[in-house]
N, C-alpha and C positions, 0 to 999 in steps of 0.2 A: 514443295516440287520433286515429283516422282524420277525416279533416276533410268528406267527403261522408255522403250517407243509408248507414242499417245497412238493412240485411235485419227485418222486424220479423214476428214470425208472430202470431194471434190473442190468442196468451198474452200477449206482450208489447204489444198495442195495448190489450187489456184492462186491464193494472196501469198505463198511463199515463193510459187514460181516467179510470179510478179515481185516481191518485194526484194528477192534475191536481184532482179537486174535493175531494178529503179527503187532504191530504199527512200528515195524524197519522195515518192507517189503523194498527191495532197487522197486523203481518206474517200472524198467523195468520186474523185478518178478510178481509184481502185474498186469501188461497190460497183461502178457503172461497168468495169472490165468484167466484173466476176457476177454479174446479175442478181444481185441483191440489194437492197435499200442501206442508206448507210448507218442506220442505228445497229441492223445485224454486223455487218461490216466490221466495224470498231468495235463491237463485243467479242467476234472473234478473235480481230488483230491484238487486245488487251488479252487472252484468253491466252495465244500462242506466246506473248509476252510472260505473262504470269507463270505458264507451265514449263518455261525455258526453253522453246524452242526457238524462238527468235529473243536473240542473246545481246542486240544491241543494231546501230546502226552507223555506219564511217565512212568515210570518204575514199574513193579506191584513186590511187595515186599514180600517175604513168611514172616507173622506175627509169626507164631510157630518158625522160625527159627531165627528172632526177641527176643524172650522171652516174647512176647506177645500174647500170648493162651487164654487168658480169656477175655472172651466176655459177658457182660449183657447187657440187653435192659431196659430203666429205662423210666416206663412213669412219667410225670409231672405235675400238676396243678398248676397254677400260680393263685396268692390270685386276679390277677388285669390283665386283658385282655384288657385294652383300646390301643391304638396304639401307647403311648409313654411308657406303661410296656412294650409292646410287642418288641418297638427297642431295650429298654434296655438289656433285658434278652438275643434277640439274640446277640447283639453286644459281650455281656459278654460270651456268651455260646462259640463262635468263638474260643474264648481265649486260651480254655483249648483244651491240644493237644490231652488230653485222648480220647475227644468226637469224634469218627469218623463219624458220621450223627448225625445229629437232625433234624425233622421234625415236623412240626404243623399239630397237627391232629384235624380233625373235627371228633367229639366224645366224649366218657365219660372223657377225659384226655385232656390238651394242647398242649403238647409236647413228642417226642419218642427219647428218644437218644439211639445209638449204642456205647457203652464205651469200649474201647479195652484196658486191662490193663496185665501185668505180671500175677497176680493171684488171688487171693481173698481179700488177707491182703491188696495189692496195689489198688485193688478195692475199698475197704471200707475207705480208706484216701481220694481217689479223691474223693468220693463220701459225706464224712464227710465235708472236708473242701474245697472244690472247689465247686462242684454240688449243695449240699444242700444250699449252700451260693450266688448261682446264684440270680440276683431284684426276686424279688416277687415270688420265690417259696414257696405254701402253703404246698405241699406233695408230696410223689413219693412212687412208685413201682416198685420193682427192677424184673427182670427174669434172671435168669444165662441159655444161651447155653450151652447144652451140646455135639452137636456136628453139624459142619456146614453142613447139607448135600447138599446146593448151597450157594454158595458164590461169586457172579462175578461180574464185572462191568456191566453195561447196554449193552447189546447185542440182545433186542428183535426189528426187524423189521418189520414193519406193511407188 
């Protein structure tokens, strides 16, 4: 499987656009909507999966209905940024279920976390007991989200 970007034609882009919004669409309906027959649509879909462009299918959950409406973004600075320290941190942060996203950042801090909890009290507990205890964490800054203006899975196609 190649690592770089692949060349996608208008049919591939249409498939990806539709799948990103409707992952459970039947192949026959997908074929009808992109203007191809079922067999070539199925072959394209298989190729997109095999080449690692479509990496899976999953249910999108409503966090508010699950009682997880509190979102905080956390900037973390590490005391050590050598490769071994980064590996230790990365492995440990993956084990915290409340950390929805974790990105290594080039800038004034080392990592940006998106943390989802029920409320401020549960966030404070996660922060104090789990995030602050991550390997090599030197300090943090928290930013609480007031409203999600746009919150969706990756869907931008070139």
